[in-house]
One Martini backbone bead per residue (centre of mass of N, CA, C, O) as a GRO file, in nm:
protein
  215
    1MET     BB    1  -2.490  -1.563  -0.026
    2ASN     BB    2  -2.311  -1.344   0.124
    3GLN     BB    3  -2.271  -1.172   0.404
    4LEU     BB    4  -2.294  -0.830   0.519
    5GLN     BB    5  -2.104  -0.624   0.725
    6ASP     BB    6  -1.977  -0.406   0.922
    7PRO     BB    7  -1.694  -0.278   0.950
    8VAL     BB    8  -1.397  -0.303   1.145
    9PRO     BB    9  -1.154  -0.241   1.334
   10VAL     BB   10  -0.803  -0.297   1.276
   11SER     BB   11  -0.512  -0.433   1.260
   12ARG     BB   12  -0.206  -0.420   1.122
   13ALA     BB   13  -0.182  -0.724   1.063
   14THR     BB   14  -0.441  -0.749   0.899
   15LEU     BB   15  -0.369  -0.539   0.679
   16LYS     BB   16  -0.121  -0.720   0.579
   17ARG     BB   17  -0.290  -0.985   0.505
   18LEU     BB   18  -0.507  -0.908   0.293
   19PRO     BB   19  -0.323  -0.889   0.035
   20VAL     BB   20  -0.244  -1.188   0.048
   21TYR     BB   21  -0.521  -1.303   0.006
   22HIS     BB   22  -0.582  -1.164  -0.261
   23LEU     BB   23  -0.360  -1.295  -0.428
   24PHE     BB   24  -0.449  -1.590  -0.381
   25LEU     BB   25  -0.742  -1.556  -0.492
   26LYS     BB   26  -0.663  -1.473  -0.780
   27GLU     BB   27  -0.524  -1.740  -0.844
   28LEU     BB   28  -0.772  -1.921  -0.801
   29GLN     BB   29  -0.957  -1.782  -1.004
   30ALA     BB   30  -0.773  -1.843  -1.255
   31LYS     BB   31  -0.839  -2.167  -1.195
   32GLY     BB   32  -1.176  -2.163  -1.138
   33ARG     BB   33  -1.253  -2.065  -0.861
   34ASP     BB   34  -1.564  -1.987  -0.665
   35VAL     BB   35  -1.476  -2.125  -0.390
   36VAL     BB   36  -1.379  -2.059  -0.037
   37SER     BB   37  -1.194  -2.139   0.248
   38CYS     BB   38  -1.027  -2.089   0.536
   39THR     BB   39  -0.865  -2.351   0.527
   40ARG     BB   40  -0.740  -2.313   0.248
   41ILE     BB   41  -0.593  -2.050   0.309
   42ALA     BB   42  -0.434  -2.142   0.559
   43GLU     BB   43  -0.271  -2.372   0.429
   44ALA     BB   44  -0.128  -2.197   0.208
   45LEU     BB   45  -0.027  -1.962   0.442
   46ARG     BB   46   0.029  -2.067   0.730
   47LEU     BB   47  -0.245  -2.056   0.902
   48GLU     BB   48  -0.513  -1.991   1.095
   49PRO     BB   49  -0.845  -2.021   1.044
   50THR     BB   50  -0.936  -1.817   1.267
   51GLN     BB   51  -0.770  -1.579   1.155
   52VAL     BB   52  -0.892  -1.563   0.875
   53ARG     BB   53  -1.185  -1.521   0.963
   54LYS     BB   54  -1.132  -1.259   1.119
   55ASP     BB   55  -1.013  -1.093   0.890
   56LEU     BB   56  -1.256  -1.116   0.692
   57ALA     BB   57  -1.474  -1.001   0.888
   58ALA     BB   58  -1.354  -0.708   0.889
   59THR     BB   59  -1.485  -0.646   0.592
   60GLY     BB   60  -1.804  -0.775   0.629
   61ILE     BB   61  -1.781  -1.079   0.582
   62VAL     BB   62  -1.975  -1.395   0.562
   63GLY     BB   63  -1.961  -1.714   0.575
   64ARG     BB   64  -2.057  -2.039   0.488
   65PRO     BB   65  -2.125  -2.320   0.618
   66ARG     BB   66  -1.935  -2.565   0.446
   67ILE     BB   67  -1.854  -2.351   0.202
   68GLY     BB   68  -1.795  -2.032   0.235
   69TYR     BB   69  -1.678  -1.830  -0.032
   70GLN     BB   70  -1.745  -1.614  -0.268
   71MET     BB   71  -1.511  -1.493  -0.466
   72PRO     BB   72  -1.614  -1.215  -0.573
   73GLU     BB   73  -1.713  -1.107  -0.293
   74LEU     BB   74  -1.446  -1.130  -0.141
   75LEU     BB   75  -1.275  -0.947  -0.319
   76THR     BB   76  -1.457  -0.696  -0.294
   77SER     BB   77  -1.439  -0.669   0.014
   78ILE     BB   78  -1.135  -0.619   0.028
   79GLU     BB   79  -1.115  -0.380  -0.172
   80THR     BB   80  -1.307  -0.191  -0.019
   81PHE     BB   81  -1.163  -0.189   0.256
   82LEU     BB   82  -0.878  -0.088   0.116
   83GLY     BB   83  -0.958   0.118  -0.131
   84TRP     BB   84  -0.910  -0.001  -0.437
   85ASN     BB   85  -1.197   0.117  -0.570
   86ASN     BB   86  -1.057   0.400  -0.485
   87ALA     BB   87  -0.895   0.628  -0.632
   88ASN     BB   88  -0.562   0.735  -0.563
   89GLU     BB   89  -0.401   1.027  -0.567
   90ALA     BB   90  -0.047   1.097  -0.625
   91VAL     BB   91   0.269   1.205  -0.502
   92LEU     BB   92   0.620   1.223  -0.587
   93VAL     BB   93   0.931   1.253  -0.394
   94GLY     BB   94   1.194   1.148  -0.569
   95ALA     BB   95   1.365   1.077  -0.885
   96GLY     BB   96   1.523   0.831  -0.838
   97ASN     BB   97   1.563   0.504  -0.826
   98LEU     BB   98   1.319   0.443  -0.645
   99GLY     BB   99   1.114   0.633  -0.774
  100SER     BB  100   1.134   0.513  -1.060
  101ALA     BB  101   1.041   0.229  -0.983
  102LEU     BB  102   0.758   0.312  -0.886
  103LEU     BB  103   0.667   0.445  -1.156
  104GLY     BB  104   0.704   0.148  -1.306
  105TYR     BB  105   0.472   0.028  -1.134
  106GLY     BB  106   0.168  -0.126  -1.233
  107GLY     BB  107   0.021  -0.238  -0.962
  108PHE     BB  108  -0.113   0.019  -0.838
  109THR     BB  109  -0.377   0.037  -1.005
  110GLU     BB  110  -0.505  -0.223  -0.876
  111HIS     BB  111  -0.481  -0.051  -0.580
  112GLY     BB  112  -0.580   0.260  -0.630
  113LEU     BB  113  -0.307   0.393  -0.762
  114SER     BB  114  -0.212   0.733  -0.875
  115ILE     BB  115   0.066   0.881  -1.020
  116VAL     BB  116   0.066   1.216  -1.140
  117ALA     BB  117   0.343   1.313  -0.994
  118ALA     BB  118   0.678   1.437  -0.990
  119PHE     BB  119   0.949   1.541  -0.767
  120ASP     BB  120   1.236   1.771  -0.794
  121ALA     BB  121   1.565   1.944  -0.760
  122SER     BB  122   1.679   1.851  -1.029
  123PRO     BB  123   1.754   1.986  -1.335
  124ALA     BB  124   1.789   1.704  -1.487
  125LYS     BB  125   1.474   1.614  -1.418
  126ILE     BB  126   1.334   1.854  -1.484
  127GLY     BB  127   1.098   1.795  -1.752
  128THR     BB  128   1.066   1.508  -1.739
  129GLU     BB  129   1.004   1.153  -1.791
  130ILE     BB  130   0.866   0.870  -1.595
  131HIS     BB  131   0.673   0.650  -1.714
  132GLY     BB  132   0.479   0.911  -1.798
  133VAL     BB  133   0.580   1.092  -1.558
  134PRO     BB  134   0.608   1.396  -1.449
  135VAL     BB  135   0.883   1.618  -1.371
  136LEU     BB  136   0.892   1.851  -1.113
  137ASP     BB  137   0.923   2.119  -0.939
  138VAL     BB  138   0.902   2.138  -0.599
  139ALA     BB  139   0.781   2.432  -0.599
  140LYS     BB  140   0.499   2.314  -0.737
  141LEU     BB  141   0.353   2.137  -0.528
  142PRO     BB  142   0.131   2.304  -0.380
  143ASP     BB  143  -0.039   2.376  -0.628
  144LEU     BB  144  -0.107   2.087  -0.727
  145VAL     BB  145  -0.226   1.966  -0.470
  146GLN     BB  146  -0.457   2.179  -0.446
  147ARG     BB  147  -0.581   2.162  -0.733
  148LEU     BB  148  -0.615   1.822  -0.712
  149ASN     BB  149  -0.665   1.716  -0.426
  150ILE     BB  150  -0.428   1.584  -0.270
  151HIS     BB  151  -0.368   1.319  -0.007
  152LEU     BB  152  -0.100   1.175  -0.129
  153GLY     BB  153   0.240   1.106  -0.026
  154ILE     BB  154   0.567   1.027  -0.167
  155ILE     BB  155   0.883   0.935  -0.018
  156THR     BB  156   1.225   0.919  -0.205
  157THR     BB  157   1.434   1.054  -0.050
  158PRO     BB  158   1.678   1.148   0.110
  159ALA     BB  159   1.698   1.185   0.442
  160PRO     BB  160   1.770   1.501   0.471
  161ALA     BB  161   1.493   1.583   0.296
  162ALA     BB  162   1.229   1.455   0.420
  163GLN     BB  163   1.116   1.656   0.633
  164ALA     BB  164   1.076   1.898   0.444
  165ILE     BB  165   0.876   1.747   0.260
  166ALA     BB  166   0.668   1.680   0.471
  167ASP     BB  167   0.603   1.972   0.542
  168LEU     BB  168   0.508   2.051   0.257
  169LEU     BB  169   0.278   1.847   0.233
  170VAL     BB  170   0.117   1.940   0.478
  171GLU     BB  171   0.086   2.242   0.390
  172SER     BB  172  -0.068   2.142   0.115
  173GLY     BB  173  -0.283   1.895   0.239
  174VAL     BB  174  -0.174   1.637   0.312
  175GLN     BB  175  -0.290   1.324   0.489
  176ALA     BB  176  -0.073   1.120   0.355
  177ILE     BB  177   0.234   0.918   0.412
  178TRP     BB  178   0.481   0.754   0.216
  179ASN     BB  179   0.779   0.635   0.368
  180LEU     BB  180   1.105   0.554   0.196
  181SER     BB  181   1.288   0.685   0.374
  182PRO     BB  182   1.575   0.655   0.603
  183THR     BB  183   1.340   0.794   0.802
  184TYR     BB  184   1.178   0.968   1.044
  185LEU     BB  185   0.873   1.144   1.099
  186GLU     BB  186   0.736   1.470   1.170
  187VAL     BB  187   0.389   1.495   1.240
  188PRO     BB  188   0.087   1.547   1.265
  189ALA     BB  189  -0.158   1.352   1.408
  190GLU     BB  190  -0.359   1.366   1.146
  191VAL     BB  191  -0.125   1.235   0.998
  192ILE     BB  192  -0.052   0.978   0.789
  193VAL     BB  193   0.207   0.723   0.847
  194GLU     BB  194   0.416   0.513   0.634
  195ASN     BB  195   0.687   0.315   0.719
  196THR     BB  196   0.934   0.199   0.475
  197GLN     BB  197   1.199  -0.001   0.579
  198LEU     BB  198   1.435  -0.165   0.410
  199ALA     BB  199   1.653  -0.214   0.629
  200ALA     BB  200   1.466  -0.357   0.831
  201SER     BB  201   1.391  -0.595   0.652
  202LEU     BB  202   1.681  -0.690   0.608
  203ALA     BB  203   1.747  -0.748   0.905
  204VAL     BB  204   1.544  -0.975   0.941
  205LEU     BB  205   1.646  -1.156   0.713
  206SER     BB  206   1.942  -1.184   0.808
  207ASN     BB  207   1.882  -1.304   1.088
  208ARG     BB  208   1.729  -1.558   0.988
  209LEU     BB  209   1.953  -1.666   0.808
  210ALA     BB  210   2.173  -1.695   1.024
  211ALA     BB  211   2.015  -1.893   1.201
  212ASN     BB  212   1.988  -2.118   0.987
  213LEU     BB  213   2.301  -2.154   0.929
  214HIS     BB  214   2.357  -2.241   1.249
  215HIS     BB  215   2.184  -2.525   1.238
   0.00000   0.00000   0.00000
């Protein structure tokens, strides 16, 4: 049995690698693998074994020399560390194309996220449902967030509206914001913000593609 230690604070890079490990491990498990080593993970994901070992140790698990990790315990350790086995209820603001796509993504539930309501300012969308999630008037956001004790808000509005929505979420008691609008937000220091800029990711991809094509 693997040993468990207290988790330690980790870097942003480690937090981004852990879901990648989890996906790879689930694929191995589906193929019948019960044990896995850092070397096996590193080879498959083109990483250094020492980096993989350090990342996994951050979750509190310690592998056995020359054996590795028991698959179920390793998966559970990652899921617990990332909070995926504690369901987070969230609200989404901005029921346009991007917001609708997120509402239709079933993978969130596997990662402990449940979007309980969407909000929009458009009369055409208010009162409808998108993938089973009700779309409500944004004016009702504070009441619902406080009544259901929601801690996480997702912003998928156009850039001009994003800051005002962030302010409303913070005033309503939300403690973390996942910002997918193409702008950066100003929020109090105690509020956690994760900016996911699609244009920034595209810029990196385009730059690397251009470099490859010129070689």
